[in-house]
C-alpha positions in Angstrom: 150.0 116.9 162.6 149.0 118.4 159.3 148.4 114.9 158.0 146.1 114.0 160.9 144.1 117.2 160.4 143.9 116.4 156.7 142.7 112.8 157.4 140.1 114.1 159.9 138.8 116.6 157.3 138.6 113.9 154.6 137.0 111.4 156.9 134.5 114.1 158.0 133.8 114.9 154.3 133.3 111.2 153.6 130.9 110.8 156.5 129.0 113.9 155.3 128.9 112.4 151.8 127.6 109.1 153.1 125.0 110.9 155.2 123.9 112.8 152.1 123.7 109.6 150.0 121.8 107.9 152.8 119.4 110.9 153.0 118.8 110.9 149.2 118.2 107.2 149.2 115.7 107.5 152.1 113.9 110.4 150.4 113.6 108.4 147.2 112.3 105.3 149.1 109.8 107.4 151.0 108.7 109.2 147.8 108.0 105.9 146.2 106.1 104.7 149.3 104.1 108.0 149.3 103.3 107.6 145.6 101.7 104.2 146.2 99.8 105.7 149.2 98.6 108.6 147.0 97.5 106.2 144.3 95.7 104.1 146.8 94.0 107.2 148.3 93.0 108.4 144.8 91.5 105.0 144.0 89.5 105.0 147.3 88.4 108.6 146.7 87.2 107.7 143.2 85.3 104.7 144.7 83.7 106.9 147.3 82.7 109.4 144.7 81.1 106.7 142.6 79.3 105.4 145.7 78.1 108.9 146.5 76.8 109.3 143.0 75.0 106.0 143.3 73.5 107.1 146.6 72.3 110.4 145.2 70.7 108.6 142.2 69.0 106.1 144.5 67.8 109.0 146.6 66.3 110.7 143.5 64.6 107.4 142.5 63.2 107.1 146.0 61.9 110.7 145.9 60.3 110.0 142.6 58.7 106.8 143.8 57.5 108.5 147.0 55.9 111.3 144.9 54.2 108.6 142.7 52.9 106.8 145.8 51.6 110.0 147.3 49.8 110.8 144.0 48.4 107.3 143.8 47.2 107.5 147.4 45.5 110.8 146.7 43.9 109.5 143.6 42.6 106.4 145.4 41.4 108.6 148.3 39.5 110.8 145.9 38.0 107.7 144.2 36.9 106.3 147.6 35.4 109.7 148.7 33.6 109.9 145.4 32.2 106.3 145.8 31.3 107.1 149.4 29.4 110.3 148.3 27.6 108.4 145.5 26.7 105.6 147.9 25.3 108.1 150.4 23.3 109.8 147.6 22.0 106.4 146.5 20.9 105.5 150.0 19.1 108.9 150.3 17.4 108.3 147.0 16.4 104.7 148.0 15.0 106.0 151.3 13.1 108.7 149.5 11.8 106.2 147.0 10.8 103.9 149.8 8.9 106.7 151.5 7.1 107.4 148.3 6.3 103.8 147.7 5.0 103.4 151.3 2.9 106.6 150.9 1.6 105.3 147.6 0.5 102.0 149.2 -1.0 103.8 152.1 -2.8 106.1 149.7 -4.0 103.2 147.6 -5.2 101.4 150.8 -7.0 104.4 152.0 -8.6 104.9 148.5 -9.8 101.2 148.6 -11.3 101.6 152.0 -13.1 104.8 151.1 -14.8 103.2 148.2 
């Protein structure tokens, strides 16, 4: 009977040893698998960081371009308004000159008729 108990104890210890070895092997295999996953996630994170930096840079470029376009539009608007103002002033002067010329001709005609 003692021998059977001794065999059962040794078989139990053997099973526990095999279970521990299997557990250690599974932990090592899973750790290696996790390492490759972590490396892959790190690479993707780096790629996303670079893409984010590129997007920020592009956004800054777009903001600068937008500011330049707004300034250009304002400059052209001012130039058009100046040209419009000058044109209106020129038209007023031409009308005034036309009135003076018409009055001068009328005066000249009335002077001729009076003589």
